[in-house]
ROGU-927713 format. One record per atom (N, C-alpha, C): x negated, y negated, z. Coordinates in pm, 1 decimal, decimal comma. Atoms other than C-alpha are relative to their C-alpha. Layout:
<sites>
xx yy zz
X Y Z
...
</sites>
This chain:
<sites>
xx yy zz
109,2 -56,4 -84,8
3392,0 2723,9 2892,0
-148,6 43,0 -87,1
105,6 -103,7 80,7
3236,0 2961,3 2656,7
-73,7 -112,7 -107,0
32,0 37,1 62,2
3175,3 2710,2 2397,0
-128,8 -130,6 87,5
101,1 98,1 -71,9
2966,0 2453,9 2663,8
-113,6 114,6 54,2
116,1 -83,4 -32,8
2766,8 2780,7 2795,0
-93,0 17,9 -133,9
44,7 28,9 131,5
2681,4 2826,6 2418,4
-72,7 -60,0 -52,2
67,3 103,5 17,7
2577,7 2493,9 2387,8
-112,2 -33,4 48,3
104,9 30,4 -88,2
2352,8 2490,7 2690,1
-126,2 104,2 -63,0
41,7 -120,4 36,7
2221,6 2815,4 2562,6
-77,8 -31,5 -116,3
83,5 87,8 140,1
2119,5 2639,3 2219,1
-116,5 -112,4 36,9
124,1 99,8 -43,2
1942,8 2360,9 2403,0
-89,6 89,4 51,5
95,9 -20,2 -61,1
1754,6 2560,2 2580,8
-99,8 105,5 -77,2
79,0 -95,1 127,6
1643,5 2779,0 2259,9
-70,8 -118,8 -66,1
44,9 157,8 85,1
1608,9 2432,2 2081,5
-153,9 -48,1 61,0
110,1 37,2 -97,0
1374,2 2328,3 2393,9
-128,4 61,0 -15,6
142,6 -97,0 -3,5
1154,0 2628,1 2377,3
-66,7 26,8 -143,6
56,1 3,7 149,8
1080,0 2620,9 2006,4
-94,0 -127,2 -10,5
121,9 75,2 7,6
744,1 2462,6 1907,0
44,4 -159,5 -78,2
-55,6 153,1 147,4
794,4 2086,3 1730,1
-91,4 2,1 -113,8
76,2 -3,2 118,3
670,2 2083,1 1391,0
61,1 -127,2 -89,6
-12,9 141,5 64,5
650,4 1763,7 1224,9
-21,3 6,6 -170,3
37,2 -2,0 163,5
660,0 1759,8 807,0
39,0 -159,1 -28,9
-16,4 135,6 68,5
674,2 1437,2 608,9
142,6 -9,1 -28,2
-167,5 -0,6 39,0
1018,7 1568,1 455,2
94,1 -62,4 65,7
-135,9 24,4 -127,5
1212,7 1535,0 776,4
-13,1 -156,7 49,2
-8,6 152,0 -55,4
1096,9 1150,8 844,6
154,2 -80,8 -67,9
-141,1 70,9 -5,1
1428,1 971,0 876,7
91,5 59,3 -132,6
-58,6 -63,9 85,5
1614,8 1208,4 665,9
142,7 3,2 58,0
-153,8 6,3 -53,2
1951,2 1064,8 821,0
41,2 -121,8 -67,8
-101,1 150,9 76,1
2203,8 859,0 618,7
75,1 -59,4 94,9
-135,4 42,9 -47,8
2452,5 612,5 757,7
101,8 -5,7 -100,8
-107,2 -38,7 88,2
2755,9 715,5 594,7
55,3 -142,5 -58,2
-45,3 131,0 58,8
2965,0 443,3 381,0
144,6 -33,8 100,6
-130,9 41,1 -95,3
3256,6 459,6 673,2
-91,5 -99,5 123,8
78,1 69,4 -107,9
2966,9 266,1 905,5
-17,9 35,0 113,6
-9,6 -35,8 -171,7
3014,8 495,0 1222,6
-48,2 136,0 -10,3
32,8 -111,7 1,5
2916,2 831,4 1100,7
-160,7 31,8 -79,7
101,3 -24,6 60,3
2597,9 988,8 1009,8
-35,6 126,7 -16,8
24,0 -116,9 34,7
2458,4 1282,1 831,3
-180,4 35,3 -13,6
120,4 -77,0 -53,3
2129,3 1478,1 921,3
-3,0 120,8 -69,3
42,2 -122,6 55,0
1981,2 1753,4 708,9
-119,6 57,4 0,4
110,0 -34,6 -11,3
1719,8 1988,0 709,5
-48,7 -7,6 -168,3
84,1 -1,2 132,0
1448,0 1976,2 423,2
41,0 135,7 -97,6
-44,3 -73,8 82,3
1505,8 2179,4 137,2
-108,1 139,3 20,8
60,2 -107,8 21,9
1241,8 2424,1 222,5
44,7 72,9 164,1
-59,5 -53,7 -135,1
1377,8 2465,9 596,2
101,1 70,4 -40,2
-162,5 -79,6 34,1
1737,6 2518,3 468,7
-28,1 93,7 -89,3
-27,8 -109,4 25,4
1609,9 2781,6 278,4
-91,8 120,4 51,2
18,7 -75,7 -111,5
1442,0 2925,9 546,7
93,0 76,9 77,9
-82,2 -43,9 -114,9
1728,9 2938,8 765,9
112,6 11,7 -85,3
-128,6 -25,3 71,9
1986,7 3048,5 501,2
88,9 97,3 93,4
-75,2 -105,1 -73,7
2285,2 3201,6 671,4
-47,7 40,0 131,5
-24,1 6,1 -125,3
2169,1 3131,4 992,5
19,9 -109,5 84,3
-56,3 113,2 -96,4
2260,0 2940,7 1312,9
-103,7 -104,2 -11,5
103,0 111,0 24,0
2098,9 2597,0 1290,7
71,1 -60,6 131,4
-35,5 77,4 -112,1
2134,7 2360,4 1620,5
-53,0 -131,5 -25,3
-1,9 148,4 -2,3
2143,8 1988,9 1610,2
9,5 -44,9 130,0
8,0 65,4 -101,8
2066,7 1769,3 1895,7
-25,1 -152,0 -29,6
68,0 144,5 -14,3
2085,1 1383,4 1876,8
-11,7 -93,0 152,6
32,0 42,1 -129,4
1939,6 1204,6 2181,2
-34,3 -138,6 28,7
99,6 91,9 -21,8
1852,4 911,5 2344,6
-125,8 4,6 82,1
131,5 -10,6 -77,6
1519,2 839,5 2514,2
-115,6 96,2 -43,4
124,4 -111,8 16,3
1218,3 1085,2 2528,2
34,4 131,2 32,4
-21,1 -163,9 -40,6
1392,8 1400,3 2708,0
146,0 1,2 -82,8
-160,7 -44,2 47,4
1716,9 1593,2 2584,2
43,7 44,7 160,7
-81,4 -50,3 -158,3
1929,6 1620,1 2917,2
122,2 -67,5 -57,4
-112,1 -20,2 13,5
2282,7 1619,3 2951,4
45,5 -160,1 -31,4
-70,9 172,8 -8,3
2333,8 1198,0 2988,0
-60,5 -49,1 -123,1
52,0 63,0 109,7
2088,6 1153,0 2714,0
56,1 31,7 -148,9
-47,3 -60,8 131,3
2266,3 1376,4 2437,4
138,1 -76,0 -38,8
-66,9 97,2 43,2
2448,6 1169,2 2200,6
120,1 92,9 -114,1
-95,1 -68,8 85,7
2593,6 1454,2 1981,4
-111,9 187,4 0,9
65,5 -152,4 17,0
2504,7 1842,4 1981,8
105,9 95,6 -92,0
-123,4 -84,4 49,0
2672,6 2112,4 1760,8
-114,2 134,4 -32,5
93,0 -120,6 71,8
2525,8 2469,2 1623,9
110,8 79,1 -101,0
-72,3 -72,2 98,6
2663,6 2640,3 1316,0
-79,9 14,3 -125,1
80,6 -59,8 129,4
2549,0 2831,1 997,2
-0,8 -86,3 -110,0
-11,7 111,8 88,9
2494,7 2521,5 826,6
-140,5 -85,6 -33,9
143,9 23,6 20,7
2182,0 2326,1 687,9
31,1 -170,8 43,6
-27,7 142,8 -4,7
2350,4 1956,6 733,1
105,3 -21,3 104,2
-111,0 68,7 -66,5
2593,4 1767,6 978,2
-0,8 -105,2 18,2
-59,2 108,8 2,7
2776,8 1492,0 990,6
51,6 -63,1 135,9
-14,3 23,3 -135,8
2826,0 1311,0 1340,2
25,1 -144,1 21,9
12,7 117,6 -62,7
2924,1 1027,4 1517,8
-53,7 -5,3 134,1
84,3 0,5 -122,8
2716,8 894,3 1834,9
106,7 -15,0 129,8
-50,8 4,5 -113,7
2858,7 952,5 2163,6
52,5 -141,1 75,7
12,2 120,2 -74,6
2808,9 617,9 2292,5
-39,4 -125,9 -111,5
-3,1 81,1 70,9
2773,4 280,0 2146,7
-195,0 -22,3 -31,7
151,9 -28,7 37,5
2384,9 275,8 1960,7
-63,6 -161,8 80,6
62,4 127,1 -99,0
2207,8 22,7 2205,6
-165,9 26,0 29,2
105,5 -43,7 -9,4
1872,7 189,8 2155,3
-4,1 110,0 -96,6
0,5 -144,1 93,6
1701,0 457,3 1935,1
60,1 103,7 30,9
-18,8 -124,0 -37,0
1835,1 771,1 1905,8
-57,8 99,6 -108,3
50,5 -84,1 81,3
1630,7 1082,8 1796,5
94,2 109,5 -36,4
-73,2 -123,7 50,4
1755,9 1380,3 1596,8
-78,7 115,0 -9,2
96,1 -112,7 24,6
1594,1 1717,1 1615,5
80,4 88,1 -39,8
-63,3 -92,0 71,3
1723,1 2037,0 1449,7
-98,8 144,0 -18,2
88,4 -147,6 -15,9
1624,2 2412,4 1510,9
75,7 128,2 -58,6
-45,6 -147,4 17,0
1696,0 2755,6 1400,5
-16,5 91,3 25,6
67,4 -149,1 -53,6
1668,4 3124,1 1436,2
-143,5 19,5 -99,3
96,8 -32,0 88,3
1430,8 3125,5 1112,3
-108,7 -131,3 9,1
74,4 162,5 23,9
1284,4 2763,8 1174,2
-56,5 -39,3 154,1
28,1 91,5 -140,0
1079,0 2562,6 1463,5
87,4 -129,7 -13,5
-43,3 86,1 -42,1
1220,5 2310,0 1600,5
-44,7 -152,1 -56,2
35,8 102,5 106,2
1220,9 1993,5 1359,3
16,1 -121,2 74,8
-46,0 138,6 -20,3
1231,8 1611,0 1438,1
35,8 -45,4 -142,7
-72,5 36,6 121,9
1470,1 1491,0 1152,1
-49,5 -142,8 -16,8
-7,2 131,6 31,5
1430,8 1133,1 1223,7
40,3 -70,1 108,9
-36,8 89,1 -127,8
1535,8 842,2 1439,0
121,8 -94,4 -68,7
-115,6 94,7 -11,8
1858,7 630,3 1446,3
-48,9 -146,0 32,4
52,8 91,4 -87,9
1697,1 293,0 1489,4
137,9 -127,2 30,0
-123,5 58,0 -29,4
1908,0 42,3 1694,1
-27,2 -123,5 -74,5
15,1 124,0 29,3
1987,0 -270,5 1522,7
-26,8 11,0 -173,9
29,4 -24,9 140,4
1895,0 -123,2 1174,4
-3,5 140,8 -28,4
39,6 -139,5 30,6
1882,9 185,4 982,5
-153,1 58,5 -30,1
167,2 -37,5 53,9
1497,8 148,2 867,5
-77,9 -67,1 112,0
132,0 98,0 -76,3
1193,1 40,9 1048,9
-14,9 -120,1 -55,4
41,5 134,4 55,9
1099,3 -314,4 999,5
-134,6 17,8 -77,0
164,9 35,2 28,6
810,2 -356,8 740,6
18,3 -123,8 -59,8
28,2 120,2 40,0
656,0 -629,9 600,8
-83,8 -20,9 -140,6
63,6 25,5 133,7
474,7 -812,8 301,5
-105,6 -91,9 26,8
124,8 27,7 3,3
104,0 -898,2 236,4
2,9 -75,6 -107,9
45,8 48,9 135,9
92,9 -1151,7 -29,6
-80,5 -109,2 -19,0
112,3 127,8 27,6
-130,6 -1449,1 -192,7
3,3 5,2 -157,2
1,5 62,9 154,3
-218,0 -1604,0 -526,1
-171,0 -3,8 -8,0
119,1 22,8 18,5
-547,2 -1629,2 -715,8
30,6 -122,8 -145,0
-27,2 102,0 78,0
-578,0 -1962,9 -902,5
-61,2 31,6 -145,3
73,4 16,2 115,7
-849,4 -1866,1 -1177,1
33,2 154,3 -39,6
-36,7 -172,8 42,0
-705,3 -1531,9 -1383,2
33,7 -19,7 -146,2
-30,9 -10,4 154,9
-632,0 -1416,9 -1713,0
162,9 60,3 -12,9
-150,9 -22,3 6,0
-273,1 -1415,6 -1784,2
54,3 135,6 -112,3
-34,1 -146,2 78,6
-68,8 -1094,7 -1923,3
12,0 -44,9 -162,0
-1,5 34,5 146,9
-8,5 -1304,4 -2251,7
-110,5 4,0 -84,8
125,2 19,2 58,8
-356,9 -1341,3 -2336,9
-22,8 155,1 -33,5
55,1 -133,9 22,9
-389,7 -968,3 -2359,4
89,5 34,6 -132,6
-76,1 -9,0 96,8
-99,1 -934,8 -2604,6
-28,5 -99,9 -124,9
42,1 65,3 124,4
-239,6 -1226,6 -2814,2
-136,5 76,3 -48,9
117,3 -67,9 76,2
-571,6 -1036,9 -2870,9
73,8 106,0 -69,6
-55,0 -129,5 92,3
-368,7 -740,2 -3001,9
59,7 -73,0 -145,9
-88,8 43,5 114,9
-118,9 -971,0 -3227,1
-107,4 -91,9 -120,5
92,1 71,6 58,5
-417,9 -1173,4 -3338,6
-90,5 73,0 -97,3
97,5 -104,8 49,2
-611,3 -820,7 -3442,6
-142,5 -58,2 46,1
123,4 5,8 -70,9
-907,6 -938,1 -3222,4
-41,9 142,8 19,5
32,2 -126,9 -80,3
-881,0 -622,7 -3029,4
118,5 94,0 -36,6
-119,6 -127,3 50,5
-716,8 -278,0 -3129,9
85,5 35,5 111,7
-91,1 -27,7 -99,3
-429,5 -188,3 -2924,1
-65,6 120,8 85,0
61,5 -127,4 -92,1
-637,4 148,2 -2799,1
-110,7 -54,1 41,6
110,6 57,7 -85,2
-915,6 -60,2 -2686,7
60,0 -97,0 105,3
-49,9 122,5 -94,7
-693,5 -309,2 -2478,0
-33,2 27,6 97,7
42,8 -63,1 -178,4
-738,1 -92,0 -2132,5
-120,6 -57,0 -5,4
124,1 41,1 -46,6
-1117,9 -167,7 -2168,8
-8,9 -143,6 21,3
9,7 147,9 -0,7
-1087,8 -528,3 -2244,9
112,5 -75,7 146,7
-102,3 26,6 -123,7
-783,0 -569,3 -1937,2
-118,2 42,6 107,4
103,0 -34,4 -98,2
-1058,2 -408,8 -1747,5
-149,1 -104,9 25,1
106,6 148,3 -1,0
-1332,4 -680,6 -1836,4
39,9 -87,6 58,8
-75,0 127,9 -30,7
-1106,4 -951,9 -1805,5
58,7 -18,4 142,3
-113,2 1,0 -78,9
-882,5 -844,4 -1534,5
-56,4 -16,8 147,0
14,8 33,8 -141,2
-876,4 -968,6 -1157,0
98,7 80,1 56,0
-146,8 -75,3 -51,6
-703,5 -714,9 -918,9
-55,3 8,5 148,8
-39,0 32,6 -154,2
-609,1 -745,8 -554,8
10,1 158,4 60,0
10,0 -132,8 -71,3
-668,3 -425,0 -333,5
57,7 -18,1 168,1
-22,4 8,5 -137,6
-491,1 -377,4 -4,3
-74,5 133,7 51,1
68,8 -136,5 -52,4
-711,5 -130,4 226,6
14,5 0,2 132,1
5,5 -11,2 -142,7
-781,9 -50,7 565,3
-161,2 -81,0 43,8
128,9 67,0 -56,3
-1068,5 -261,1 754,7
-112,9 84,1 -25,0
137,8 -89,6 5,5
-1318,4 34,8 758,2
-4,7 18,6 -139,8
57,0 -18,7 116,0
-1289,3 87,5 412,1
-48,7 -143,2 -96,6
20,1 114,6 60,2
-1315,0 -268,5 325,7
-150,2 -33,3 52,3
145,2 -14,8 -49,4
-1636,3 -257,3 532,0
-105,6 93,1 -60,2
54,3 -58,0 120,9
-1746,0 34,1 316,1
-41,4 -50,4 -98,0
27,0 63,1 115,0
-1707,1 -141,9 50,0
-85,2 -121,7 3,4
99,0 81,8 -48,3
-1888,0 -416,3 165,2
-181,0 25,3 18,2
151,0 -48,1 -4,2
-2201,2 -227,6 254,1
-27,6 78,8 -108,0
30,2 -102,8 130,0
-2179,3 -40,1 -66,4
10,4 -80,4 -127,3
10,0 79,4 104,2
-2136,9 -321,3 -275,3
-58,3 -24,3 -135,3
56,6 -43,5 122,1
-2243,3 -319,8 -656,8
65,3 22,2 -123,8
-83,2 -5,9 158,7
-2160,5 -267,4 -1008,3
122,5 94,1 -22,4
-107,4 -100,7 28,8
-1936,2 10,0 -959,8
143,6 -24,5 43,8
-135,1 45,9 -24,7
-1681,5 -166,2 -770,9
102,3 103,5 55,2
-99,1 -84,0 -11,9
-1523,3 115,8 -608,9
20,5 -33,9 170,1
-81,2 -7,7 -115,6
-1286,8 89,7 -302,6
129,7 104,5 24,9
-91,1 -141,1 -52,8
-1063,8 342,1 -121,3
99,9 -104,4 71,6
-105,8 127,8 -40,9
-728,6 114,8 -131,0
118,3 104,8 20,8
-148,3 -45,6 -14,9
-383,6 175,2 -10,4
95,5 -27,9 -99,4
-81,7 44,5 119,4
-231,7 -16,5 -295,8
-79,2 -80,7 -100,9
96,2 81,4 82,9
-394,9 -209,0 -608,9
118,4 -88,4 -89,5
-114,0 79,4 88,0
-206,1 -503,6 -790,5
-99,2 -56,3 -113,2
63,7 96,8 102,4
-331,8 -644,7 -1143,1
9,9 -130,1 -28,6
-42,3 162,4 -3,1
-313,4 -1005,8 -1130,3
20,3 -49,1 -141,2
-14,2 50,4 143,7
-172,8 -1107,1 -1458,7
134,4 -131,4 -0,1
-98,3 112,2 -14,2
107,3 -1389,8 -1318,9
-54,0 -79,9 103,1
56,2 97,5 -122,5
-142,8 -1527,8 -1047,9
21,9 47,8 113,2
-28,8 -19,4 -139,0
20,7 -1351,2 -767,3
-19,1 140,4 34,8
-4,5 -112,3 -26,5
9,0 -1030,2 -580,3
87,0 28,6 113,3
-59,4 -41,4 -116,5
200,5 -861,7 -305,1
16,7 148,2 11,7
5,3 -117,0 -40,2
173,4 -570,3 -88,6
131,6 16,9 102,5
-139,2 -38,2 -114,5
552,0 -422,3 51,9
-7,0 98,4 71,0
-70,1 -88,6 -63,8
705,0 -225,5 270,2
-140,9 70,4 102,0
107,9 -50,4 -89,7
384,5 -221,6 522,8
57,0 7,4 120,9
-23,0 -31,6 -191,4
425,0 -124,6 916,1
-113,9 -96,9 45,0
46,1 90,2 -69,1
250,6 -374,6 1121,1
-112,9 97,4 26,3
138,6 -80,5 -32,8
-118,1 -311,3 1183,2
-92,8 -104,1 -69,0
138,5 86,9 63,0
-474,6 -457,1 1067,0
-2,1 37,0 -131,7
80,6 -45,9 118,6
-580,6 -448,2 703,0
-81,6 -86,1 -55,6
91,6 83,8 76,3
-782,2 -624,4 471,9
32,9 25,7 -138,9
-9,1 13,2 185,9
-737,0 -752,0 95,8
-126,8 -35,8 -50,9
122,6 33,8 69,9
-1012,3 -730,5 -136,3
50,5 -12,8 -117,7
-10,7 1,2 108,3
-1013,3 -871,8 -442,0
-138,4 -39,7 -123,9
137,9 -0,1 86,4
-1270,5 -839,8 -755,0
65,8 -45,1 -147,9
-4,7 -17,3 144,8
-1311,0 -924,4 -1088,5
-180,7 27,6 -75,3
139,0 -44,7 37,1
-1645,2 -803,3 -1283,8
-92,1 -134,2 -48,7
101,3 121,9 -2,8
-1769,7 -1167,7 -1339,6
-6,2 -85,1 131,6
-30,3 67,1 -101,0
-1709,9 -1290,6 -999,4
-46,4 55,4 112,7
4,9 -44,3 -128,2
-1804,0 -1264,4 -646,4
104,3 106,2 71,7
-147,6 -56,0 -57,4
-1555,6 -1059,8 -457,6
24,8 -52,0 144,9
-98,0 57,3 -133,3
-1317,4 -1199,6 -211,6
22,9 80,7 105,5
-31,2 -54,9 -105,1
-1256,7 -1050,8 122,7
69,8 -17,1 97,1
-67,6 102,9 -130,7
-1008,8 -1129,3 406,8
83,5 91,1 77,5
-90,2 -37,0 -91,5
-818,6 -986,5 703,7
144,3 -5,7 -44,8
-192,3 60,9 -33,7
-419,4 -964,4 716,8
49,7 90,7 107,0
-70,6 -65,0 -125,7
-317,3 -884,0 1026,8
157,9 -21,4 1,0
-117,4 26,1 -0,3
33,7 -820,5 1037,0
87,4 47,3 149,5
-81,7 -30,4 -181,4
243,9 -812,2 1381,0
142,0 -7,1 -30,4
-136,6 -31,1 13,9
589,2 -933,0 1324,2
81,9 -69,7 -109,2
-61,0 51,0 103,6
643,2 -1073,1 1014,2
-76,0 -12,4 -129,8
74,3 55,0 114,4
521,7 -1159,6 649,7
-125,0 -58,6 17,1
122,4 44,6 3,2
164,6 -1253,6 571,5
-21,0 -59,1 -140,2
9,0 64,9 96,3
86,6 -1497,9 304,3
-152,2 -52,9 23,0
158,9 17,7 -20,0
-306,7 -1534,6 248,5
-1,5 -144,6 -65,6
13,6 159,8 87,3
-433,0 -1873,7 100,0
-56,2 38,8 -116,8
57,6 -8,5 138,4
-472,4 -1905,8 -272,6
-153,1 -1,7 21,2
120,9 -69,7 44,6
-815,3 -1760,7 -406,5
-33,1 -100,5 -118,9
45,9 44,3 128,2
-1019,6 -1968,3 -657,3
-147,6 106,7 5,4
99,8 -125,6 24,1
-1270,6 -1653,4 -780,3
-112,6 -102,1 -28,3
147,6 93,9 23,1
-1638,5 -1797,8 -775,8
-69,7 96,8 -93,0
56,7 -49,0 114,8
-1761,8 -1693,2 -1139,3
-157,2 15,0 10,4
149,6 3,4 13,9
-2107,9 -1607,4 -1179,4
-75,9 165,4 31,0
71,1 -105,0 -45,2
-2211,1 -1251,1 -1006,1
47,0 131,9 -106,9
5,1 -133,3 71,7
-2210,3 -1006,5 -1287,4
-39,0 129,3 -7,3
78,0 -127,8 5,6
-2233,6 -649,9 -1357,5
-128,3 -10,0 -91,5
174,9 -20,6 38,2
-2591,9 -574,6 -1400,4
-72,7 -93,1 80,4
75,1 99,2 -82,0
-2686,2 -837,3 -1161,7
99,8 4,6 152,8
-46,0 33,7 -98,7
-2439,9 -797,2 -891,0
-35,5 17,7 144,3
85,1 -15,7 -141,2
-2584,7 -870,6 -529,9
53,9 -123,4 99,1
-33,0 86,1 -79,8
-2355,6 -1120,6 -358,2
-54,2 -167,3 -45,1
63,4 132,9 17,6
-2525,5 -1399,4 -491,4
19,6 -66,7 -158,7
-28,6 13,2 130,6
-2480,0 -1628,9 -805,4
-174,7 -43,0 -16,7
141,9 21,6 36,5
-2857,6 -1651,0 -937,7
-71,8 5,2 -102,3
29,8 -21,8 98,9
-3095,2 -1633,1 -1185,5
-2,3 109,3 -102,7
-29,0 -124,1 20,7
-3062,0 -1267,8 -1237,7
135,8 8,7 -97,0
-95,9 -2,6 43,4
-2713,7 -1356,1 -1318,1
34,1 -69,2 -141,1
28,0 96,0 107,8
-2792,5 -1648,9 -1560,5
-38,1 51,6 -107,5
74,4 -58,1 63,0
-3011,8 -1438,1 -1739,4
73,1 73,3 -94,8
-84,7 -87,6 87,4
-2736,4 -1208,3 -1861,2
94,7 -78,7 -100,6
-63,5 105,8 92,6
-2559,3 -1478,0 -1996,8
-31,8 -71,4 -100,4
92,3 77,5 97,2
-2836,5 -1649,6 -2188,5
-3,8 121,3 -95,0
58,7 -103,6 74,5
-2915,7 -1314,5 -2311,7
116,0 70,8 -120,9
-119,3 15,2 89,1
-2542,6 -1295,1 -2474,4
55,7 -87,5 -57,3
-44,2 125,4 91,7
-2508,8 -1634,4 -2614,0
10,9 20,2 -142,4
-7,0 4,9 134,2
-2347,0 -1640,3 -2915,4
67,6 125,6 -43,2
-72,7 -138,6 -16,6
-2182,7 -1287,1 -2882,7
163,1 -38,0 -34,6
-147,8 31,4 34,8
-1811,7 -1262,8 -2997,1
72,9 122,6 109,8
-10,7 -75,1 -97,9
-1604,7 -1044,4 -2759,1
55,5 142,7 -83,1
-49,4 -121,2 75,3
-1519,0 -811,4 -3089,5
-152,1 113,2 -9,1
116,7 -87,2 -5,9
-1872,6 -649,2 -3027,5
34,7 81,0 111,2
-41,8 -103,2 -119,6
-1707,8 -490,7 -2722,6
46,9 -31,5 133,5
-33,5 31,1 -109,1
-1542,2 -489,0 -2392,7
-89,9 -74,5 120,4
122,1 57,9 -79,9
-1888,7 -592,1 -2187,6
-24,8 -121,3 -54,8
23,4 175,8 34,6
-1926,1 -906,1 -2410,4
136,0 -64,8 99,1
-123,5 83,4 -75,6
-1561,6 -978,9 -2266,0
6,7 -51,5 138,6
0,3 21,1 -145,2
-1654,4 -977,5 -1913,3
-67,7 -120,3 -2,3
54,6 149,1 3,3
-1897,6 -1274,8 -1979,3
62,3 -108,8 -70,7
-93,5 99,1 68,2
-1624,8 -1442,6 -2152,8
71,7 -88,7 107,7
-76,4 62,1 -113,8
-1498,7 -1661,1 -1855,5
83,6 -98,8 -29,6
-67,3 139,2 77,3
-1387,9 -1971,0 -2079,6
125,9 79,9 -50,0
-81,4 -55,2 78,0
-1178,4 -1704,1 -2227,0
18,1 -90,6 -165,6
5,9 70,0 105,9
-1236,5 -1838,2 -2557,8
-56,4 93,7 -119,3
34,0 -143,5 58,6
-1352,2 -1505,2 -2726,1
-157,4 -8,6 -34,3
143,3 27,2 12,8
-1722,1 -1627,4 -2746,2
-72,4 9,2 148,5
99,7 43,9 -96,4
-2029,7 -1612,6 -2482,0
-70,2 -111,9 -70,8
42,5 112,6 24,6
-2100,2 -1955,5 -2505,7
-37,5 -81,7 87,2
60,8 99,4 -99,6
-2239,0 -2276,3 -2366,3
92,4 -20,4 140,2
-124,8 33,9 -143,5
-1881,4 -2331,6 -2166,7
-0,4 108,6 100,6
31,5 -79,0 -127,0
-1969,8 -1994,9 -1996,5
-107,5 -33,2 79,9
121,0 -3,2 -80,3
-2308,0 -2049,5 -1906,4
23,7 -137,3 83,3
-5,7 116,1 -76,9
-2228,5 -2386,9 -1780,2
73,1 -1,0 119,6
-67,0 -55,3 -65,4
-1961,3 -2230,6 -1578,4
-105,3 65,8 135,7
89,9 -42,0 -48,7
-2226,5 -2021,3 -1452,3
-103,4 -90,1 83,3
81,5 87,1 -38,9
-2485,9 -2262,2 -1400,1
53,4 -105,5 129,5
-47,8 110,7 -98,6
-2242,9 -2502,0 -1178,4
8,1 96,3 123,8
-15,8 -89,6 -111,2
-2203,6 -2183,4 -955,5
-142,8 2,3 56,0
118,9 -68,2 -43,5
-2567,3 -2111,1 -919,1
-77,6 -56,4 138,2
35,1 47,6 -166,2
-2685,0 -2092,0 -557,2
131,4 62,3 110,1
-116,7 -18,6 -78,5
-2321,3 -2010,0 -455,7
-41,7 147,3 57,4
-19,8 -124,8 -49,5
-2282,7 -1649,4 -251,3
135,1 -1,7 54,8
-144,6 -79,7 -32,5
-1990,0 -1459,3 -120,3
68,5 -105,5 126,5
-30,7 84,0 -147,3
-2025,2 -1676,9 226,9
69,7 -129,2 -63,7
-57,2 146,6 8,2
-1887,5 -1986,6 44,7
147,0 30,5 -38,5
-163,5 3,8 -8,7
-1513,6 -1824,2 48,8
11,5 -42,9 108,1
-19,7 11,8 -141,3
-1570,9 -1862,8 389,6
116,9 38,7 99,0
-75,3 -77,8 -62,8
-1348,7 -1617,7 505,3
-29,4 77,5 136,0
69,1 -51,7 -142,5
-1335,0 -1460,2 872,5
-56,3 129,8 -50,0
88,2 -167,8 4,0
-1392,7 -1091,7 737,2
-132,0 -11,8 -72,6
151,2 23,1 71,0
-1705,0 -1210,6 536,3
-46,4 -77,8 86,4
100,0 72,4 -98,3
-1821,9 -1447,1 802,1
-27,9 84,5 127,6
38,4 -61,0 -153,7
-1761,9 -1188,6 1092,6
-116,1 106,5 -61,3
30,9 -115,7 18,8
-1915,4 -900,1 897,3
-116,1 4,7 -122,2
97,5 -13,0 100,2
-2154,4 -980,8 593,1
-138,5 -91,2 55,6
</sites>
């Protein structure tokens, strides 16, 4: 009876504390190897603050702590607890901990059906890109010094960005030579593919850029499964120095002015070497002329058609 009264008092104290959320507490719960017990622990910061003092833990179903919802409760001068649930796991169970020297903390959730929240992947591919082996060859053949390779990778490279729709809109509104985007994640495309993993459901945007091409932008709406976007053929011709969403005479002039240069002149020349033969020559200029008159609208994505 005394123990019950002590626990009820502990619940009252725990409930009276303000709830403070820290990233360090998110899902800090482990399913042990026996498959039936869990271990929940205070963060290092909270454990240090509450050293030697009583800690109360409550695991409960639903949104409120009451006698019927409690799956586990204990109080001890400890910073971690190993426990079993009172009932079979048929819905999510929340775990909170509090102590004499710390506020009530939401440690995390034991998810029904899985120990972790479901996450998803957004992926896709680019057909015309520079393979990773190309950069190795530039160095092995002595065309580019190893210390200069990063600059050449930036000049030739294609990058896929995962971002929010708002950040993609900001990028679209400020598009120009700097190609600055606030990204959640970025992937340098060296094998033709990209993938953004461990994503929660939500609406994202994918932006794919290359210094010598029109930018590609598309929504990636994640609901209840992975999302694979269509393969992209980057539209070459919109080059740094004349980036304006169109392949036009301003771009062609830049290629004509560089005609005959080779990439040993610098990484800025490599940007114009879209045929990947170490030179800016007729092969590159023909590719640009073939795309003359194209614009970012020719990608035909919903994002571009809706917003630009």
